[in-house]
Each structure stands twice: as structure tokens, then as C-alpha cells.
FISELO-206268 format. One record per residue: residue in one letter; z, x, y of N, C-alpha, C, O in turn. Coordinates in steps of 0.2 Angstrom, whole numbers, plus 5000, padded with zeros to 4 digits. Atoms other than C-alpha are relative to their C-alpha. Layout:
residues N
AZXYZXYZXYZXY ...
END
This chain:
residues 323
M500650055000528151174772499749985006500249965010 S500350024994526951134786500149935001500049894996 P500150074999527050964794499349974999498950014999 T500650035000525650844792499949955006500449925009 T500250044994524750734805499649944997499249954992 P500550065002523950554802499350015003498949975000 G500650004997522550604813500050015007500450045010 I500149984992521850604831500549955004500649905003 H499550044995523050554845499549985006499649925008 H500550024995521750564859499550065001499550114998 V500549954998520150654865499950005007499949955011 T500049994993520050724882499350045002499150094999 A500649974998518350764891500050005007500449985011 I500149994993517650804908499449965002498949975000 A500550054997516750674918499750035007500050085009 G500349994993515750674934500349955005500949965007 D499750054995515950534946500549954997500449924991 P499550045004517550434942499949935000500149904995 Q500250075000516850264947499649994995499749944991 R500550025006515450274935500350014994500249974989 N499649995006516550344922500449944998500449924992 A499650055001517750204923499649934999499849904994 E500450065001516450064924499750004993499749954990 F500350005007515650124908500549994995500349954990 Y499550005006517150144897500349935000500549904995 V499750075000517849974903499549955000499649904996 E500550065000516349864907499550004995499349954993 T500550005006515149924894500450014993500249974989 L499749995007516249984880500649964999500949954993 G499550055001517649864883500750024999501149994997 L499349975001519149984883500449985006500149975011 R499550014994520649954894500150065003500250125001 F499949954996520950064908500850005000501149975004 V499350005002522750104902500450055005501050035006 K499649964996523250244914499650045005499150065004 R500349974995522750314931500550055003501050035006 T499549964997523650474935499650075002499050065004 V500449944998523150654939500150064995500650054991 N500049945004522850824930500750035002500750065008 H499449964998524650904930499950075002500250105006 D500149934999523851074931499550005006499350065008 D500550004995522551024945500149935003499749885002 T499950064997523250884956499549975004499649915006 G500650034997521650854965499549974996499049954998 T500550035004520850794950500449944996500949944994 Y499750065004521150614942500150024993499750074990 H500050005007521650594924500049934998500549894999 F500050075002521050434917500149994992499950044989 Y499950025007521550354900499749934999499849885002 F500350075003520550214891500149994993500050044989 G499850025007521150134875500049934998499649895001 D500050075002521549974867500549975004500749995010 G499650054995522649834874500750035002500950015007 E499349974998524249944874500050075000500550115001 G500149925000523550124874500350034994500650084994 T499749985006524050144856499750074998499150084999 P500349945002523950324850499550004995499549964990 G500550005005522350354841499449965003498949954999 T500550044997521350244853499750035007499250005009 N500149984993521350344869499550055001499650114998 V500449944997519950444877500250015007500249965011 T499749994993520450524893499550055003499150095000 F500549964996519450614907500350035006500850005009 F499949974993519650734921499350005003498850035001 P500650004996518250684933500050065005500450075010 W500149944996517650854941499549985005498949995004 T500450024995516950794957499850065005499350055009 D500149944995517150954968499550044998499050055002 S500549965002516151074959499449974997498849994998 G500650045004515150954948499750054995499150034993 R500349955004514851104937499849974993500349944990 R500250035007513851044921500350054995500250114995 G499849965006514551104905499350024996498849994997 Q500549985004513451184892500249994993500650034991 F499850015007513551124874499850064996499350094997 G500149945004513751254861500550004994500949954993 A499549995005514851324847500749995003500850015009 G499350014998516651284848500149945004500649945008 Q499950064997516451114855500049944996499749944990 T500050065004516650934850499349975002499149965008 R500750024999514850864848500049925000499749905005 E500050084999515250674845500849984999501150014995 T499350045002516850564846499849944998499449905001 A500250075003516650414835500649955000501249974998 Y499550065000517550244836499849964994499349964991 L500150055005517850124822499849935003500149915008 I500150074999517049954823499949964994499849994988 P500050045007517049814810499350004998498850015001 P500649995003515649814798499549955002498949965002 D500550054998514849654805499950005008499649965011 S500149994993514849724823499450045002499350055008 V500549954998513349834822499549975004499350005009 E500550034996512049714829500349985007499949995012 F499750014994513249664842500050065005499850055011 W500049944995513449834849499350035001499250065007 I500749984999511649884847499749965006499449995011 D500350044995511149734858500450015007500150025012 R499649994994512549764870499950075004499850075010 L500249944997512149944873499350015003499250035008 E500750004998510349924874499949955007499549975011 S500050044994510649784887500350035006500150025012 A499749964995511649904897499650065002499750105006 G500549954999510150024897500250074996500050124998 V499849945004510950144884499650014994499549964990 E500449995006509850224872500450024994500950054994 V499649995006510450214854499650034994499050024994 D500349975006510150304838500449974994501049964994 Q499750035006510450214821500050054994499450084993 D500049965005510950314806500549984994500849934996 E499550015005511950314790500350064998500050114996 R499749935002513250444785500649984995501049944997 F499650015006514250444769500149934999500749904998 G500050075002513850264766500249955006500349895004 E499850054995514350194783499550005006499250065008 P500550014995513150134797500350045006500950035008 V499849974994513250244813499549995006498949995005 I500450014993512650204831500250065004500850065006 G499949954996512450354841499849995007499249965008 F500250004993512350364860500450055005500950085002 D499749954995512850464876500349955005500149905007 D499750034994514050414890499650025006499150065005 P500449984994513350424908500050085002499550105005 D500049934999513850614908499750044995499750104995 G500349965006513050654892500450024994500350064990 I499549995005514550654881499849964994499749904994 G500250035006514150614863500549954997501049974996 L499650055003514850454856499749974994499149974994 E500250045006514750354840500449944999501049945000 F499750065003515150184833499950004993499350014991 V500150005008515450194814500349934998500949924998 A499950075003515450024805500450014994500050044989 S499649985006516850044792500549954999500849915003 E499550045002518049944782500750025003501149985004 G499449974997519350054790500249975006500849975008 A499950044994519149954806500549954999500949935003 L499650065002520049814797500750024999501149974999 E499349975002521549924793500350035006500950045006 A499749974994521749994810500649965004500549905005 D499450034996523449954819499950015007500350045010 T500249994993522649934836500149935003500249884999 Q499950064997522949794849499449985004499250025009 P500550024996521549694856500249995007500849985009 W499950014993521349684875499749935002499149935002 P500250064998521249504880499549995005499149955005 E500550014994520349534896499450044999499050055004 S500649965001519049644889499349965000499349904998 P500650045000517249594892499750004993499249974992 V500350005007516949634873500549954996501149964996 P499650045004517549494861500550034996500350094993 A499549975004519149534851499750024994499950084991 D500349995007518149524835499650075000499550104994 H500549954999516949664841500350065003500050115004 Q499749944997518149784850500150064996500250054990 A499949945004518249964845500750004998501249985001 R499350005003519749994834500350074999500650094994 G499749935000520250164839499550054997498950034995 F500549945002519450334833499949994992500349974988 H500249995007518550354817500050084998500350104993 S500049935002518250544818499850045007499650015012 V500449954995517650694829499650044996499850064990 T500449955003516250804825500050065004499850065010 L499949944997516550984829499450054998499350064992 A500649955001515051114831500350075000500650095005 V499749935001515551284825499450054998498950034995 S500549955002514551444822500150024993499650034990 A500050005008515251454804500649964998501149955002 F499450055002516351334794500650034999501250015001 G499349985002517651454788500650015004501149985002 P499450004996518751494802500349945002501049935002 T499750074998518951314808500249964994500849934995 A499850045006519051244791500750034997501149994995 S499449975002520451364787500649975004501149965001 V499550034996521451294802500149934998500749904997 L499950075002521151114796500349994994500849954993 T499750015007521651144778500750035000501250004997 D499449965001523051274780500549985005501149995004 V499550024995523851214796500149935000500749905000 F499950074999523451034798500149964993500349904993 G499950035006523450994779499449954998499549914994 F500650045002521750914779499750024993499850084991 E500449985006520650914763499349995001499149945004 L500750015000518850934761499849944995500049944989 E500150065003518250764756499349994998499149964992 A500750015002516350764756499650055004499850085009 E500549954997514850874760499349984999499149964994 A500750025001513050824764499650015007499950015012 G500449994994511650864776500350055005500250045011 G499849954995512451024783500749985003500950015008 R499450024997514050924787500650004995500549984989 R499550005005515750944779500649965003500749965009 R499550054997517050804781500750024997500850034991 Y499349995002518950844781500449945002500249915007 R499650064999520250704780500750025000500950064995 A499349994999522050704785500449974994500149924991 T499650035005523450664772500149925002500349915008 G499950074998523550474771499349965001499249904998 G500750035000521650444775499949945004499549905002 G500150064996521850304788499650015006499250065006 P500449994994520950274804500150065004500750085005 G499949944996520650424815500250064996500450114999 S499749945004521050544800499450054999499550094995 I500649965002519250624799499850055006499850035011 V500349954996518650784806499450034997499450054991 D500649975003516850834803499850065003499950075009 L500349934998516151014804499350004999499049984994 V500749985000514351054808499950075002500250095007 E500149944998513651224810499450005005499049965005 T500650004995512551274825499950075002500350125001 D500249934998511551424830500150015008500050075010 A499949994992511951394849500650055001501050064997 E499449964997513051514859500649965001500649905001 R499350044998514851474863499949965006499649985011 G500150044995514851324874500450015006500950055006 R499749984994515351324892500349935003500049885003 M499650064998516651194898499749985007499650025012 G500350034994516051074912499949934999500049904994 V500250075000515450904916499649984994499150024993 G500450025006514850814900500250044994499850034989 T499849975006515850914888500749984998501149955003 V499350025002517450874878500550075001500350124999 H499549944998518950984884500450024994500550074992 H499649995006520050964869500149944995500049884998 V499850065004520550854854500750014998501050064996 A499350005002522350804851500149964994499849914992 F499850035006523150764835500849975001501150005005 E499450034999524750664832500650044997500550074992 A499449985003526450734830500649955001500649915006 A499550064999527950614827500550015005500649965009 D499550004995529250684838500150085002499750125000 L499949934997529950844847500250054994500050104994 E499849965005530750904831499450024996499450084993 E500749995003529050894822499650055004499350095001 Q500449964995528250974837500250084999499850124999 E499849935001529351134834499750034994499550084993 R500349975007528751144816499350015001499050064998 W500749994999526951124822499950075004499450115002 R500049944997527251274834500150064995499750114995 E499949955005527851374819499450014996499250064994 A500650005005526351324808499450035004499150075000 F500549974996525151374822500150085000499650124999 A499849934999526051544825499950034993499650094993 D500049975007526151574806499250024998499150064994 H500750005002524251554805499650055005499050075005 G500249954995524051684819499749985006499350015010 L500350034994523551564833500550015006501150015005 N499650004994524151584851500249935002499849905005 V499850074998525151424854500550005006500950055007 T499650014994525951364870500749984998500849964993 E499350035000527751314873499849925000499349905002 I500050075000528051124872500049985008500450005012 I500150024994527351044888500149935001499949894997 D499950074998527950884896499449975003499349995009 R500650034997526450774899500249935002499749885003 K499750064998527550624904499949944995500449914993 Y500150055005526750504891500150034993500149994988 F499949965006526950634877500250075001500150095007 R499949924999527450814874499550034996499350014990 S500649975003526150934869500050074999500450115003 I500149935000525751104863499250014999498949964997 Y500849995000523951184863499950074997500350124997 A500349945003523051314853499350004999499049954997 R500750005001521251374852499950034993500150094992 E500149975007520651394834499450055001499150065006 P500549945000519551544830499349985001498950025004 G500750034999517951434831499949985007499349975009 G500050014993518351404849500249935003500249925009 V499850064998518951224849500750005002501150034999 L499350014998520551184859500349944997500149884997 F499650055003521751084849500749995003501050045006 E499450024997523250994855500449964995500149924991 M499550055003524750914846500449965005500749995009 A499750054995525450764855500449954997500249924992 T499550055003526950664851499849935002499449915007 T500250074999526750474850500549975005500349915008 E499550034995528250444862500050055006499950115005 P499750074999528750394875499449955001499649895001 G500550055000527050314877499849985008500250005012 F500250024994526150234892500449955004500449945010 T499550054996527550104896500650045002501150015004 A499449964997528650244902500149995007500650005010 D500050014993528150204919499749935003499649925009 E500350074999527250034918500149954994500149984989 D500050055005527449874909499349994997498850015000 V500650015003526149834896499549965004498949975004 D500450044996525449694907499750045006499250025009 D500249974994525249814922499750074998499550105003 L500349945001524449964913499450015004499049975004 G500649984997523250054923499949975007499449985011 S500050044994523649954939500150045006499950035012 G499849964994524250094950499950084998499850094993 L500049935001524150284953500750024998501250025002 M499349985003525650344942500050085000499650114998 L499949935000526350514945500750024996501149984997 P499349995003527750604935500550025005500350035011 E499549994996529350624943500050075004500150075010 W500149944996529050804948499550015005499450065008 L500550004995527550764958500149945005499749945010 E499950064996528150604966500150025008499949985012 S499949984993528750694982499450035003499350035009 E500649984997526950754984499549955000498949965001 R500550065000526150584983499550005006498949995005 D500450014994525450575001499550064999498950045001 R500549945000524650754999499549994994498950004995 I500450005005523950714982499549945001498949954999 E500450054998523250544987499450025005498949995004 A500549994995522350615002499550054997498950055000 Q500549965002521450744992499649984993499150014991 L500350025006520950644977499349975002499249945008 P500750024999519050594976500049925001500549894999 E500050084998518550414982499949974993499549984989 F500050045006518850284969500349935001500849935004 D499850074998519050094970500249974993499749944990 P499850035006520050034955499949924999499849894994 K500050074999519849854961499349974997499349914995 T500650025002518049844956499950014992499449984989 I500049995007518349904938500249934996500749904997 G499850075003518249754926499849945003500049895002 S500250064996517349644938499449964997499249915000 G500550045003516049594926499350035001498849994999 T500649984999514649704931499750044994499150064995 G500249975006514449784914499649954996499549894998 A500450055004513349714900500549954997501149964996 N499650055003513949554892499749984993499949944990 
END
């Protein structure tokens, strides 16, 4: 029997300017800058993590800022169209006012009975706030220093919306490998939910006539789902392989262990363990305060720091965002 996942662990996207990226997610969205490290596969690129007060799995959006090439991505089939956060039901007006005050254009909608606020980040990555009772059940930690009051802070992920050329191949992976179930269908959207049905357990599929998307600035790189531990991770590898997917070996990402597989519709999926977490090299109070490198890169610190793009972490959270 295949293992099951409670839902989304993190979402990783590609940004442009690192300063602008961090300012938006911290000062406007009120997320905590929980980790500043580098892309282990490209050490000249930062890897930023933004989440709740402790970087709880299921709250973190992460970014590779591509400043060298600046190549813009092209949205299309096989990509994440929107990443949605949970907010409390009474926070809709707060967030509309806050985003508009920051010069962010918003769209209001309702989906499966829940209010949705749609907007883009500075690089054009699609984001949503979904006002749901599920926000009140989320096991997340407020960030006391956030510019957003604790009562209105995002409570981790609600869902991701994946754009595919046809429902079938991707839906098969969701149901046969991940154990999701088709929960609802309306307006050309199919909603799948993980076993247990808690926060971050939803994946929506929509069909698109667009050609296969191209990775670059302004696109999502991959979506990661939770795996409990290394033992379960091995079972996930078997489940992916049994479905005919080309799955990687288990890779040490310092804060979690990961495997990756691209599903037939083109979306790159990751399974990431919940441990050891972001306190593996920083105390909770110090999260995000320094450039953290895994042990196998520490001897190269001087070279890595010299080639990283310009970025001043001291200005992040200085209060220049919307209030």
C-alpha cells in the first residue's frame, strides 16, 4: 500500500531581484524570513525561505533569485498557476486594503463557497488568499515581529492550482500515487484533496490550451509534499517508480530530505521530510539572521559569498512595506 501525505510541504519559485523579493514577502505579506542559504545545485544563487514564525512545514514559500540571466519564464501547461494561502474568514477586508495600499492589484472571487483574493507578486507569480474556516484549524505559529497583526497573518497553504493540457495524466498521479480524492468540480476546475483534509491538503487542476511552459523568473519551479521521515521517503520512491515515474535518489537538503519526479503533465513534484527542520543550524529566535551553508559547502564560504548577488538583509522588515 502506498504511503499518504497530509499535503503541501513547500512551494519553490524563481524570483528576479532578491531585495525586492524579500521586501514583498516580509514587509507586505508579513511572512518571516526563516532561512537565507544558497541553491545547493547552483551556489551562486540564493535560496530564500519565507514562512510562519517557526518555518513550520506547510507554510514556506521559497525562491531562487535568478539575477545573472534574468531570463523570464513563460507560463504554460505543466506549471503552477497560483499558490494559495489560508487566511481567517474575517480577514478579507484587511488584506484587500493592505494589498491595495501597497500598490498591488487584487481580484476578488468566490470558489467552492470560499472568498478568494487573487494577486501577483512583483515578479508576476500568481498568489491567492483564501478565506476559510480551515485557517482556524491550522497548526501554524504567528510571527510576533510581523508587520501584519497576528489575527490576520497567513496560516500556511490552502492549495496550489496546476495548469495542465489534460486532466487525466496528472489526476492519475494525484489519486494513484498520492492518494488524493476528487472532491469537487466546477467551472473547468477539478479539486483533489489529500487524506485527512486539513490545511494545505488541496490541489486544483485546470486545463489550458497554452504550450508547455518555460522555466524562468516569474514561474514556480516545483511543489513539495510532506513525507514523515526517511523510512516513508523510501516508500514514496517505490510508489513513484511503480507508477512509471523517473524518481531521484534521496537528496540531503540540510533542512529536509527530498526526492523529485516530474509527472506526465509536466509539473515537478518533490517529497520532503518534516525533519530536521530549520532549527538544524539556527535557534528559533535567530532564524533568517545569517547566510547558512550546509557542512559540505562551508569550506567554500568565501568563494560563495563573493559571487552571490547584492543583497542587504538588514533593511528587510524595516517597516517600509504597507501597514
